[in-house]
C-alpha positions in Angstrom: 100.9 63.4 111.9 98.2 65.7 110.6 99.0 69.2 109.3 97.7 70.9 112.4 99.7 68.6 114.7 102.8 69.2 112.7 102.5 73.0 112.7 101.6 73.0 116.4 104.8 71.0 117.1 106.9 73.5 115.1 105.4 76.5 116.9 105.8 74.8 120.3 109.6 74.8 119.7 109.7 78.6 119.4 110.3 80.5 122.7 107.7 83.1 123.8 108.2 86.8 123.5 111.0 86.7 120.9 111.3 89.9 118.8 112.9 89.2 115.5 112.8 87.6 112.1 111.5 84.2 111.3 112.0 81.8 108.4 109.6 79.1 107.0 111.2 76.3 105.0 109.7 73.7 102.6 110.5 70.0 102.6 113.7 70.7 100.6 114.9 73.0 103.4 114.5 76.1 101.2 113.2 79.3 102.7 109.8 80.0 101.3 108.8 82.9 103.6 110.5 85.5 105.8 108.6 87.6 108.3 109.2 89.7 111.3 107.3 90.3 114.5 107.7 91.8 118.0 106.4 88.4 119.1 107.5 85.7 116.7 105.6 82.8 118.3 102.3 84.7 118.4 102.8 85.7 114.7 103.4 82.1 113.7 100.2 81.0 115.4 98.3 83.7 113.4 99.8 82.3 110.2 98.9 78.8 111.0 95.3 79.5 112.2 94.4 81.7 109.3 91.9 80.5 106.7 93.1 82.9 104.0 94.0 81.2 100.7 97.6 82.4 100.8 98.1 81.4 104.4 96.6 77.9 103.9 99.1 77.4 101.0 101.9 78.6 103.3 100.7 76.1 106.0 100.8 73.3 103.5 104.3 73.9 102.3 105.9 74.7 105.7 108.0 71.8 107.0 110.3 73.6 109.4 110.9 76.9 111.1 113.8 79.0 112.4 114.1 82.4 113.8 116.6 85.2 114.5 116.3 87.2 117.7 116.9 90.9 116.9 115.9 92.3 120.3 113.9 95.2 118.9 111.4 96.0 116.1 113.5 98.5 114.1 116.4 96.0 113.5 113.8 93.3 112.8 112.3 95.5 110.1 115.7 96.3 108.6 116.9 92.7 108.8 113.7 91.3 107.2 114.1 93.7 104.3 117.7 92.7 103.8 117.0 88.9 104.0 114.1 88.9 101.6 116.3 90.5 99.0 119.0 88.0 99.7 116.9 84.8 99.7 114.0 85.8 97.4 111.4 83.6 99.1 108.5 82.6 96.9 105.9 83.8 99.3 107.5 87.3 99.7 106.9 88.3 96.1 106.0 92.0 96.9 109.4 92.5 98.5 111.7 90.4 96.3 113.3 93.1 94.1 116.9 92.8 95.0 119.2 95.3 93.4 118.9 99.1 92.9 120.8 100.4 89.9 119.3 103.8 89.4 118.4 106.7 91.7 117.1 110.3 91.8 119.7 112.9 92.6 119.4 116.6 93.4 121.5 119.1 91.4 121.5 122.8 90.9 121.4 124.2 87.3 123.2 127.3 86.1 120.2 129.5 86.8 119.9 128.3 90.5 117.0 125.9 90.0 117.2 122.7 91.9 116.8 119.8 89.5 115.9 116.2 90.3 117.7 113.9 87.9 117.3 110.1 87.4 120.5 108.4 86.6 122.7 105.4 87.5 123.7 105.1 91.1 127.2 106.4 91.7 129.5 106.1 94.7 128.7 109.6 96.1 126.1 108.3 98.6 123.9 111.3 97.7 121.0 109.5 96.1 117.5 110.7 97.3 115.6 107.5 96.5 116.8 104.4 94.6 115.1 102.1 92.0 115.6 98.8 90.3 115.4 100.3 86.8 115.7 103.6 84.9 112.1 103.3 83.8 110.9 103.0 87.4 113.0 106.0 88.4 111.6 108.1 85.5 108.0 107.1 86.3 108.4 108.3 89.8 110.1 111.5 88.5 107.3 112.2 86.1 104.8 111.7 88.9 106.5 114.1 91.4 107.2 116.6 88.6 103.5 116.8 88.0 102.4 116.6 91.6 104.7 119.5 92.8 104.3 121.5 89.5 108.0 121.2 88.7 109.6 121.5 85.3 110.1 118.5 83.1 113.0 120.2 81.3 114.8 121.1 84.5 114.3 117.5 85.7 115.8 116.0 82.6 112.6 114.6 81.3 112.1 116.9 78.3 114.9 117.9 76.0 114.4 121.3 74.4 116.3 124.6 73.9 113.0 126.4 74.5 110.3 125.8 77.1 109.1 122.4 78.1 105.8 121.1 76.7 104.1 121.4 80.1 104.7 125.2 80.0 102.4 125.4 76.9 99.7 123.6 78.9 100.2 126.0 81.9 101.4 123.1 84.0 104.8 124.6 84.4 105.4 128.1 85.9 108.1 128.9 83.4 111.2 127.8 85.3 112.5 126.3 82.0 112.4 129.8 80.5 113.9 131.4 83.7 110.5 133.1 84.3 109.8 131.7 87.8 111.5 132.9 90.9 114.1 130.3 91.9 113.3 130.4 95.6 109.6 129.7 94.9 110.5 126.8 92.6 113.0 125.3 95.0 110.5 125.5 97.9 108.4 123.0 96.0 111.4 120.8 95.4 112.0 120.7 99.1 108.4 119.9 99.8 108.9 116.7 97.9 112.3 116.0 99.6 110.7 116.2 103.0 108.5 113.3 102.1 111.3 110.9 101.2 114.5 112.2 102.5 116.1 111.4 105.8 117.5 114.5 107.5 121.0 115.2 106.3 122.6 114.5 109.7 123.8 111.7 111.8 121.6 109.5 113.9 122.7 106.6 116.2 119.8 104.9 117.7 120.4 102.8 120.9 117.8 100.1 121.2 117.0 97.0 123.2 119.5 94.2 122.7 119.0 90.5 122.3 119.9 89.9 126.0 120.3 91.9 129.1 124.0 92.6 128.6 123.8 94.3 125.2 122.1 97.0 123.2 121.2 97.2 119.6 122.4 100.2 117.5 121.4 101.6 114.2 123.6 104.2 112.5 122.6 106.8 109.9 125.4 109.1 108.6 124.4 112.4 106.9 121.1 110.9 106.0 122.5 107.7 104.6 121.8 104.4 106.3 125.1 102.7 107.3 123.9 99.6 109.1 123.2 98.1 112.5 124.9 96.0 115.2 125.0 95.0 118.8 127.4 96.0 121.6 127.9 95.8 125.4 125.5 98.1 127.3 128.2 100.0 129.0 129.8 101.4 125.8 128.9 105.1 125.4 131.7 106.5 123.1 130.3 107.3 119.6 133.4 106.0 117.9 133.3 102.8 119.9 129.6 102.3 119.1 130.2 102.9 115.4 132.9 100.1 115.4 130.1 97.6 116.1 128.1 98.6 113.1 127.9 96.0 110.3 127.7 97.9 107.0 124.5 97.4 105.1 123.0 98.6 101.8 121.1 101.8 101.8 118.0 101.7 99.5 114.5 103.0 99.2 113.0 100.2 101.3 115.3 100.8 104.3 114.8 104.5 104.0 111.1 104.1 104.2 111.5 102.1 107.4 113.9 104.6 108.9 111.9 107.6 107.8 108.8 106.2 109.6 110.9 105.4 112.6 112.4 108.9 112.8 109.0 110.4 112.3 107.5 108.4 115.1 110.3 109.4 117.5 110.7 113.1 116.7 107.5 114.3 115.0 104.7 114.0 117.5 
């Protein structure tokens, strides 16, 4: 059986119009690629017809396919992100970072300035954005400190009893010396937070289910992603709906997914 015939046979086994996550396996039955699509069959055909170098390599190593029906695109996106971190497929290199140990937190110092601090993830659930390493977190913090003209000293990036180094370069407005109005400074902190932070409130999204008798649900509690699940369509009580949620990890990747979704739904 030629390569094209083999791939055609695999695709023919996939039902039409399935929204979800799909898995490509090698000849040792190991997952080599995980993807998602609102139409899995159509996406697989695109993979196997492509003449791009990476896709040709993927075609060569693919020996079997499976898929998971999610019913809707949002859960497909969340599930794909979760599964890639779980299985670490070789063809998903860009998304393979698995654990987040550090995060940026917002604190308020004694003078009323809101500081952004990079530190180990705690159990508070108050992290703004999470990272795989302290260096990665600090790199991001240096970047946003410069971009929003914040203070390195206040953000824990420059230890000094006097002003920060950026103040001497006129790249800091003097918050480190208590010479900038706290309200003006904190406005810039919140300008950054709006770009990465889910609103600090509860969201429960009711979505298309995997069949006609159910609906998909995604729950965010006080700006923190809690997970997703499926339940019978007739259930309306918030507490009952929440009981169907499978708890999942909140991290910067899922926050990006949810932030884009919320923006698309509420910010027209």
